[in-house]
Each structure stands twice: as structure tokens, then as C-alpha cells.
C-alpha positions, 0 to 999 in steps of 0.5 A: 139235411138238404136233399141229395142232388139227383144226377142229370142226363138221359134216363137209363132203361130199368133192368128187371131184377132177376132171382139168382138161379141158385136161390130158385133151386133152393126153394124148389129143393125145400118144397120137394123135401116138405112134400116128401116129409108130408108123404112119410107122415101119411104113410106112418099114420096109415101103418100105425092104424094097421098095427094099432087099430083104434088106439088099442094094442096090436091087432090080429092073431097075435093079439087074440092069442095073447088075450086068450092066454091071459083069459085062460090064465085067469081061469076063464073058458074061451070059446072061438067059433066061425062067425055066422053070416051078417046082415041077417035080420030074420029074427022077427021080434026082439024076444026071438031066437035063432036055431042058427046061433052057435053059442049061448048067449049068441055072439053072431048070426041072425038078429033083430033089426034094431040093436039094444041101446048102448049102456049099463043096465040092471035088467036083462037085455034081449039077446036078438038085439045084443047080437046086432050090437056085436055086429057093429063091433061092440062087446057085451059083458053079461053076468049071472044072478049069483055073481056077488055084488062086489064083483058086479061093482068091479064090472061097473068100474071096468065098463065106465072105462070102456063105455063106447061100444060096450053093453053091461047087463045081468043075464040070470041064466049064467048063474055064477058066471060072467060072459064076454062076447064079441063078433070079429071079422076080417077086413073087407070080408064081413062074412069071414071071421070069428065069434068069441064067447068067454065065461069067467068065474071072477073079474080080472081087469088085465085079462078083460082089457086084453080081450077088449083091445083084441076084439072090440070095433072089429065087427062086420059092420064097423061103426065109429067109436063116437057113434056107439056112446051110451044112450045111442 
């Protein structure tokens, strides 16, 4: 097809193309709505962290009370004491002790400057190091020399599901008992909190899980979960 002839005559000055005002308003409204949506997502995420912590159940007094109720229902004894001041490395040797400890085994207060390696052990741990692990937000499970092997096996399975920030080890002096320990403090107030020592005759998965959900990763020095892996 032959090209269409172009009209002759003087060239007209081109007028810049203008975007209709209504279109600009629509774009601005869309951007504003997207910004509001982003803010809502951030607020919701922060609220979720406050309510649910690190992926666990609701934190705070209600959760701690629920855990205590479940543990006592399982026949365990729950001892809650005011936690002793943190960042106290006055125990000079790993084998050392402190007269300030207010539970046995200890759950807060003075400790050795180097923590125990996170993991599951077949030999007893040094308690002055264990307290340091609790200061970082960990929990210990220790069991006496008379605890049946079948129960120890159950504890191992439970440990395998809660590996980060957990110590599992024998402590012969506990006899036939199992002990759980945690050091918890208030947000922004590392020297105000509660230390827990739980002693049980048996393993109860639901009660133990409630204790972990309520109290793990809430120590005066809060380390990320992935920095508390076995072997570290």
C-alpha cells in the first residue's frame, strides 16, 4: 500500500501531553493506601512479637501461671524465687559455688565467666557454668542417678525438639527427681525477675512444653535462638 500523503502547510507547535488531574490523584491515593498498609503490617508484626514472643505461646504472668498449673497437675513442685542480680562473674572457677544462690541446683546469680556448651550430655555439668547459660535465656533439664533409663530416653526425645537454648545432663544428687531451671527477667530490667526451679518425679511432655514456652529466651542477657545451638 503506498504511504499516506502528509498534509502540506506550516508546522504546528506541539503541545506537551498532560496527565489528567484525576489520574494523578488516583496514583497518589494508591501510594497513600500502600503506605498505610505497610505501617499496619509493621504494627501487627510488633504486636505479634509482644503477645507471642519468639514463636511461643502468650508470654507474661498468664503463661507462667498456666505452666505452673500444668506442672503441679503433673505432680511437680514449682519453686519461684526473686532472681539474683546478673552479670556477676564472681565464681572464680568452673567448679566453684556461691553462697548467694537461692535454689539448689542454682537458677540465677553469681556464676563462672564461661558458660557450658549447649547440648545433651551423659556426664554432669558444672553448675557455675550452667547458671551462665540460664543468664542467656536458656533452660536446663537435669536428672538424678535413680531416674529410670526409659524416662531419660523420653527426656532426650523432648530435648531433640527443643535443642536451641537447652541443656540436658545428669545430676546424681537429684536422686529420683528431674529438675527444670530457668532465669526470667522483665523487659528492659535485667535485675528484676523470677528464677524457677521445678522438680518432678516423672516426665510430662505437655507440662514441660508449657514451662519452656513460658520461660525460655527471657533471661537478663537475651541471645538470639540461632546463637544457642548445640555445640556452641
